[in-house]
N, C-alpha and C positions, 0 to 999 in steps of 0.2 A: 673691370676686368684686370686692371693692372695688378691689384693685390693677389688675385687668383693666379695670374701668370707668374708672379714672384714666388708664390707658394709652390707652383709646379717646378720652377727652376731650383728652389731649395730642395724639394724632394728628389729631383734628378741628380743634384750634386751629392746628396747623401747616398743615393742609389749607386752612383759611380764609385764612391769611396768604398761601399760595402762590396761591390763587384770586384774592385781591385784587390780587396783583402781576401777574396775567395769565399765570402759569405753569400753564396748564390741564392739561397732561400730568402734571406733578408733583402738582397738586391732586387729580386723579382717582386717582392711585396712593395718596395719603395717605387719601382718603375710603374707598377700598377696604380699606386696612389698618385704619381705624377700624371699619368695618362687620364686618371679620373678627373683631374683638374684641367688638363689640356689634351683632349683625345687625339689631336692631330700634331702633337709635338714630334717632329721628325727624329730627333736624337733619342727621345724616350722610346719611340716605337722601334727604332733600330736596335738600341741596346737591350730592350726587353726581349727582342727576338734573339739577340746573341746569347743572353743568359738562358733563354729557353733551349737553345741549341746545346749549350753546355750541360743542361740538366737532362738532355736526351729527349726533349719534347719537340721533335722535328716539325710536325705540322703547325704547332703554335709559332715556331721560329719563322717558318716560311710565310705564314700569314702576317705576322707583325712586321717583318722586314719588307714584305710587299707593300704594306700600308705606308711604311716610311718612304719607299720609292715613289709612291703616288703623291705623297705630301711634298717631297723634294726630289724631283726626277733628275736634277743635275748633279747630285752628290755621288761620286764614284764609289765611295766606301760601301754604300748600301747594296748595289748589285754584286759587289765583290763578296760581301758577307753572305748574301742569299745563295751565291754560287757555291760557297763552301758547304752550306746545308744541303743543297740539292745533290752535290757530289757525294756527300755522306749517305744519302738515301738511295744512291744508285742512278739518279737521273743525270747522266753525264751530258746528254744533249742540252738539257736546261741549264746545267752548270756552265757549259761552254758559252751559251748565249749570254748569261749574266757576266761572266768574266770578260767576254768580248765587249759588252756594253761598258764595263768599268774602264777598260783600256781606251775605249773610244772617247769617253767623257774626260779622261786624263791620260794622254799618251805617255806621260812620264811616271805613271804609277807602276813601279817595279814589282811590287808584291802581286798585283793583279796579273801582270804578264807571267810571273812565275806560276801562279795558280792556273792560268790558262794553259800554259805548257804542260803542267802535270795532268790536267784533264785530257788534253789531246793525246798525251802518252797513254793514258788509261784507255782511250778509245781506239788505240792501235794506229794512230795517225803520227807515226814517228817522224816523218819528214817535216810535217807542219810544226811538230813540237820542237824540233831543232831550231827553226827560225824564231819561234816564240821565246825559247830559252836564251838564244843569242841576244834578243832585245832585253831580256831581264838582266843578263850579265852586263850589257852596256850601261843600264841604269843603276845597277848595284854591283860594281866591280869588286867590292870587298865582301860580298855575300857568298860564303862558301857553299851554301845550299844551291844557289843558282848555278854555279860551276858544276856541282855534283850532278844536278839534274840534266844539264847540257851534256855532260859526259855520258850519262846513262842513255840518253836519247841517241847520241852518236854511236854508242856501242850497239844498240839495237838495230841501227841502220847499217852497221858493218863498217863504219869509218873508224878503224882502230887507231890510227895515229892521232886524229883529232880528239877521239874519246880519251886516250891516255893523257893528252895534254890538258884537257879540261879537268879530268879527275885528279891529276897531280896538283893542279892549281887549287882544287877544292880542299885537298888534305893539307896543302901548305897553309891555307887560310885557317883551317880548323882540323887539327889532327885527331879530334874525337869523333869524327863522322865515320862510324864503323861501316855504314853501307857504301860510302864513297871508296873506302879502302877495298871493300869486297868487290865492287864493280871494277875498280882499277886492276885488281887481281884477275878478274875475268878477261879484261881487255888484253892484259899482258900475256895471259895463258894462251888466248886465241892467236896472239901474235907470235907465239913460240918462245917467249922469254920466261921460261919456267922459274928461273932463280928469282927474278923480280916479282913474279906472281906469288911465289911462296912467301916472300917478304911482305907483300901487300896483305895477304890473307892473315899472316901472323899479326900484323899491325891492326887489322880489323878485329881480331880476337882480343887483343890487348885493349882496344877501345871499348869493346862490349863483349865480354865472355859469354853472355847469354844470347847473343845473335848467332844462330846455329849454321847459317849458310857458309860462312868462311871455314868453320870447322870441317864441314862436309867436303868442301872443295880441296882443302889442304890435305885431308886424308886420302882423297882420290888421287891427288897429284903425287903424293909420296908412294902410294900403291903402284901407280903407273910407272914409276921409276924403280920399282923393285925394292923400295925401302919399306918392306912389310912390317918390320918391328916398329919403326917410327910411325907408320900409318896406324897400326893397332893402338899405340899410345895415344895418338890424336883422337881416335874414335872413343876410346875409353875415357879420356879426360872430358871430351865433349858431352858424353852421356851423363856427366855429373853437373852439367849446366843447362839441362833442358827446361827446367821450370815448368811453365804451363803450355809450352809450345809442343802440343802433341804431334802435329804434322811434321814439324822439324825433327822431333825425336824419332818418329817413325822412319824418316828418310835416313837418319843416322844409323838406326838399327839395321835397316836394309843394306846400307853400304858396308857396315861392319860384318854383316852376314856374308856378303860377297867376298870380303877379305878372308874371312874364316874358311869359306868354301875353297878359295884359292890355296890356302895352306892345308887343305884336307882335314881340317878340324870339323868334321861333318856334324857331330853331335851338337857342338856349340853353335855352328852355323844355323842349324834348324831351329834351335832355341831362340837365336837372334831374329830369324825371319818370323817366328811365332810372335815375338814381342812387337815387331814392326806392324804386323797385320792387326794385332790387338789394339794398338794405338790409332790406327787408321783403317778400320775394316772396310771402308768404301773406296779405298785407293786401288784402282785397277792394276797399276804397275806393281804394287807390292804383292797383290794376290798372284799376279803373273809370275813374279820372281820366286815367290814361295812355292807355287805350284811346280815350276820348272825344277827347283831344288828337290822337291819331293819325288818328282819323276826320276831325277838323276840317281836317287838312292833306291828306287824301286818301290816306293810307297804310292802305288798308282791310284788307288781309290781315293786317298786323301788329296793327291795331286789333282785328280779330275774335279773334285769339289771346288778347289781354288781356281782352277783354270776356267771352269764354267762360270764362276762368279765374276772373274775378270772380264769375260766376254759380255756378260750381262751389264756390267758397270760401264764398259767402254767398247761398244760393238765396232767402232771405227778405228780403234787403236791399232797401229801397224803390228805391234808384237802380238796382239790378240789373235791375229790371223794364224800365227805360229801356235798359240794356245789352242785355237779351234781345231787346227790340224791334229794336235795330240788328242783332243777330246774325241775326234772322229776315230782316231787310231784305237783308243782304249774302249770305245763302245763297239769294237769289232766290226767296223764298217770301212775297211781300208780301200774299197773300190770307189768311195765317194768323198774325195777331198773337198774341203769347204770352199768350193769355187765361188758360190754366191756370196759368202761372207767376205771373201777376198775382193770381189768386185765392189761390194759395198764400201770397203775400206778404200779401194782405189779411187772411187768417185769423190773422196774427200780431199785428194791431193791437189796442190796447185800445179797447173799445167803450163808448159812453155809453148811458145808459138814457133815451131820448127821452121827454119828457113835455110835450106841447103842449096839455094840457087847459085851461090858462089863456090860451092864445094867442088874440088877438082874431081871430075868424073873420068879420069884416065883409068881404064879397066886393067891396064898392064903394069901400072906403077907399083912401087913398094907400098904395101898396106900398113896403115897405122891402126894397131889393135890395142885397146885398153882393157885392163882387167881391174875390177873393183872388188875389194874384199877387206874385212876386218881380221882375217885369219891367216895373214901372211907372216906366220910365226910358228911356234911349236904347236901344231894343230893338225888334225886329221886331213883337213883340206889341203894343207901344204904337202902332205905325203904324196898326193896325187897331182898337185899343180906343179911342184918344183921340177920333176923330170920333163914336163912339157915346156916349161919356161926355159930350161937349159937347152932343150933340143930345137927350139925355134930356128928356122933358117933366116938369119939376119939380112940376107940379100932380098928376101921376099917379104919379111915382116919386121916392122919397127914396133917394139913392145913398150907400152907404157903401163906402169903399175900405180893404181890409186889406192894407197894403203891407209886404211882406217884402223890401224893396229894399236890397241890399248897398251900392250906391254911388249915392245920390240925385244927380240932376243937374238941368239946366234943364227937361228934359222932365218930370221928377218934379214940379217946381214948377208947371208948366202943368196937369198932371193934378190936382194938389192943388186948384188954383183951380176946376176943373170939378166936383169932388166936394162933396156936402153935408157929408160927414163923412170925415175921414182918420184912420186908425189905423195907427201905426207898430208892426208886429208883430215886429220883429227880436228883441226881448228876451223875447218871450212863448214859453212852451212850447206844445205843441199843445193841452194841456188848458186852459191860460190863454187861448189864442186862441179855443177853442170856447166858453169861458165868456164872453169879451167879445162874441162873436156872440149868445149867449143874452141877455146884458144889453141889447144893442141891439135885441132883439126882431125880428131879421131874418126876413123871410118867405121870401125866395128867395136862396140863397147860391150864387154861381157861381165855380168854379175856372177860372183862366186859364193854368194851368201844366202840368197832368198830371204825368207822371213826368220833369220836367226839374229842373235845379239850383234849389234854393230852394223846392221844392214844399211845400205844407202839407196834403197829402192826409190825413195822419194826423189832422188836426183834423176833417176831414169825416167820418171814421169814427166820431166821437163824436156825430154827427147833431145839430149845434147849431141847424139850421134845418129847418122843416117840408118845404121843397122844396129840393133841391140839384142842381146841374147843372155841366157842364164845357163849355168853349168856347175856341176859337182857339189855345191855346198848345201843343197836343199832338195829333198826327194819329191816335193809337190809343186804345184803351180804358183807363180807369183801373183796371178790375177791382174797383172798390169797389161793393158792393151798396147802400151809402148814397147814392151819386150816382145820382139817378133818371133824369136826362136828359143827352143830349149834343146841343148845338146845331149844326146842319149845314144842308145844303140838298139838293134832289133831284138835283143834278148831281154833287156830291162823294160823296153816298151815296144812289144810286137805291134806292127801296123794293125790298126783297127781295134786293139784291145784297150789301150789306155788313152787314146787321143782325146776323147770327150772329157777327160779329167783335167785338161789344161787349157788355159787361154792362149798359150803359145803354140806355134807350129813345131813339130818334132823334126830335129835335124839328127838323123841316125847315122852315126859314123860306122863304116864297115870295119869290123875287127874289134869293136868295143869302144865305150865312151870314156874309159879312164885307164890310167897306167900306174901301177904301184911302184914306189921307190923303196926297195928292201932296205932294212937298217944296215949301216956300214959295218957295225959289229953286232953279231948275234951269237948266242951259244950254239955249239954243235948240236945236230939232231941226235938225240939219244935213241938207243934201241927201243922197240915197242915195249911199253911198261907191262902190258898183259903177259908178255912172254916170260917175265920174271916173277910177277906177283900172283899169277893165276886167276886174275879177274879183269874184266874190261872196265876201263874208266872213261866215262863221258865227261865233257867239259864245255862250259860257256863262259867267255870273258866279255860278253856284250854289256853295253850301257844298261844300268839297272832298270831304267824306265821301259825298256823293250821287253822285259820279262813279265808279260801280262798273265792273267789267270789261265787262259787257254794254253799258253806255252808251258807254264809250270805244271799244269795238270797232265799234259802230254808226256813231259819228262818223267813225272811220277809213274805213269803207266809203263813207260819204257823200263824203269827200274824194277817194276813189279814183274814184267815179262822175262827179265833176264836176272835170275837169282844170283846174288853175289856181286852184281855190278855196282859201281859207285859213280857219283856225280860230283865234279868240282865246279863250283860257281865262283866267279871272281868279278867284283866291281867295287867301286869306291864306297858305295852305300853300306857295304858289309862291315864297315868300321863302326856302324851304329848298332847298338844292342837290340833295339826294337825291330830293326830291319832283319837281323839274323833270326830273332825269335819268330817273327811273322813268316819268314821263309820256311823255317823248320816245321812250324805248325801246319803249313799247307801240305807238306809231304806226309806228315803224321796222319792227317785226315784221309790220305790214300793208303794208309797201312804201311808206309815206308819208315823203317827205323832211321831216325835222324843221324845216327852214327854212320850211315852210308853217305852222308853229305860232307864234303870238305869245302869250307867257305873261306875265301881269301879276300882281303880288302885291297885297296889301291897300293901299288908298289911304284914309287917314283922313279926307280932305276930301271931303264929299259931292258938291260940284260936280265935283271932279276925277274921282271915281268915276263919276258919271253921264256925264261928257264922253267916257268911253271908248266908250259906246254909239254915239257919232257915227262910230266906225270899223266898226260892225257893220251888216250888211244884214238878217240873219235870226238870231234868238236860238233856241237849241236847249235845250229843257227836258230835265231828267234823268228817268230812269225806273229803278226804280219810285217813287222819292221825288221828286215834282215840286217845283218852286220855288213860292213864294208872293210874298214881297216882291220877289224878283228878276224875276218875271214882270211884276208891276205896274210896276216901274221901267223895264223894257225897253219896255213899251207906252207909258209916259209919254214916253219918249225917241223915240217913233215907230218902234220896232223890233218887228215882229210876232214872235210866239213860236210855235214848233212843239212840240206836246206829244203824248204818247201816253196814252190813257186806259186804266187797268187795272181791277182788281177790288177795290181797297182805297181808303180815303179819301186816303191819301198819294199814290196814283197817279191821283187824279181831281181834285185841286185845280186843276190846269191847265185841265181841261175845264170846271170851274165858272167860272173867271175868263174864259176865252175865249168861252164861250157868252154870258155876260152882257155881254161887250164887243162882241158881234156878230161874232166871228171863228171861228165854228163850223167853217169850212173848214180851219182850222189844227189840228184835232184828229184824230189818227190812232188807229185802233182796234187796230193791231198794229205790229210792227217793220217789216214790208214796206211797209205804208201810210205809215209815218213817212218812210222813204227815198223813196218815190214822191212824196209831197207836197213834201218838201224839194227834190227834183230839179225838179219841175214849177214850183214857185214861184220857184226861183232862175233859171229860164230866161226869165221874163217881167219884165224889169227895168222897163219902163214902169209895169206894174201895181204893182210894189213901190214905185216912186217916188211914185205917186199915193197909195198907202196910207200911206206914211211922212209925207207932207205933211198928212194929215188925222187921223192916228191919235190924237194928243194930244187934240184936240177931241172926237173920238168917245168916247174913254175918259172924259173929264170929264163928258160928258152921259149916260154909261151907268150902270146900277145899280151897277157896281163902285165908283164914286166917290160914290154917292148915300147918304151916311150918314144923312140925315134919314129917307129912306124905310125903310132897314134898321132904324133905331131904332124907328120907329113899328110896324113889323112885329114886332120883338122884344117891344115892350111889349104888343101885342095878344096874342101867344102866352103871355107870362108872366102876363098877366091871366087868360087861359083856364085855365092850370095852377092859378092861385090860386083861381079859382072852383070848380074840381073838388075841390081840397083842402078848401075851406070846406064843400062839400056832403058830404064823406066823413064817416065815423063818427069822432067825437073819441076820442082815446086817453085813458084815465083811469088 
């Protein structure tokens, strides 16, 4: 047997030499020859398994290394190697068992501790992984990879100072670790150190230009700070380094599209979204973003296809609830918001265990009210929130703003001035945001976003405040059982008409649910255009996605009924040639000369935008999704708005605004009445001229612009809810 064993040893030595030289096929052949001579040779079994793993033959690798473990159960290298194979095949539980066995056999085996930590991190056991990586660092203090993984685990657990310390040590030991630089940038960014985060991401790019994540985050950081030209340069350079990373390239195209959309380069933005979806057709978020962009420009049929696909790909995705809402809207079923879909999404959220036993139940004390929103900036939500924020009675209410604002601006600065406390929540996870609300001892927490971009509804699911409500920012239900109330009024949501569409109870404010803050500078109201040009001009400046087939067909019929009349349509999507062509073609099919249409794209200057109303005699509201800001702007510019009231909040906002403005005669109950009212009003030019001359003053004196009255009513109702909660049975 001795010569045979010697031959096996010789074959093994030759196999190892070939293995080290990278000649895997030759090494496999020599390992097989060694095992033919000595079938239970532990090292030959182990190394033949390792070479099988390297050749992609995972089953053979697991079998051979398992035989080595049976032949020599006390050797820690063997379970460590099999753990690597099992992890590669997706058997994380088996891999963790093997790595644990390796560290048990040799507690000083640093590489096995590192492998064990990586596996625990993959299994979502971040806290256990932190302890494991700490042990690896103790055993291998000069191993940059160990420090890098420790920092990554600490980052996932939210321990930013310790994560930054570990990641900085990793890049000190090895400046070529692109992923460590990237994660260091994430930790610094979440900690609010944007300058250091930018530096870390640039270092990650320098270490590996083909690693796309730091490119993405650097571009987003620059965009967030308003450095759009620099951000564009970053995205364009990144797109030359995509290589074979289709998913990373898709994310880059998506973020580039967002940037182009911000800059109102709509044509290029849609092209970028198209490339993103082509690279990752099964990515629900990309479908959602593309669909939302198509909606914004009025390409509703294309949008519906993408939004429906997003919902199919990820039915529990939070934003898909927003998409599903729009799908419902554009299939002409406005009375049935997707409550069941929202409840399905809600069921996926992590819940907190509310304990308000120590909460101060003094019913008369000053209330702590928190507002949560991504839109505390130049956004339509701020138009209606700012006057209330400014009018709050500070002796009765202490106001906290939880701002998830991506791009703060001058409006953000004004809002900050009005708040008692301002919390920037961009770097906070949902759990951390909920904890911040708890530490502030908020009594009533109010969401201002619903299912829109930047929402923090997942924090509300953790029930950080005794009373929670939603208001202003979204026209449908949140679907969250933890949101108790939805703030509205009797015209937007008549009792008994819309209640079943919401998971929340309706808190109807007497006198209206919103108050408009008119622009500080607006053009003077011009005389009635029809008095000078001899024809009536209708107009709509609503969001392009609201202009569905039924709405456009009705407007075409209106033009047909009133010979010589014209229609102005203005929205950002009209910067795109195919949107203009599609719109004109629709009117041509109804026999309307496209020369009767005046199409305006986005105007960034507020005064220029409002001045276009001086060309309009009568504004036409969309249906079933009414305008809000556009309706108020039209009225401020002296232009009456014709609306149709439906059976859902989104189709009754116009009725609420017009009723409170004293223009009830401009509210139609159905499509026929809409056409009849428009025809009748357009035939009485003297009456239109008189109304135009007085409308701005009437609006200014109406409840629509009376923020102080609205705020007092809101405070009365919040106090009532607070008293009821204080009188309820305390939870223990």
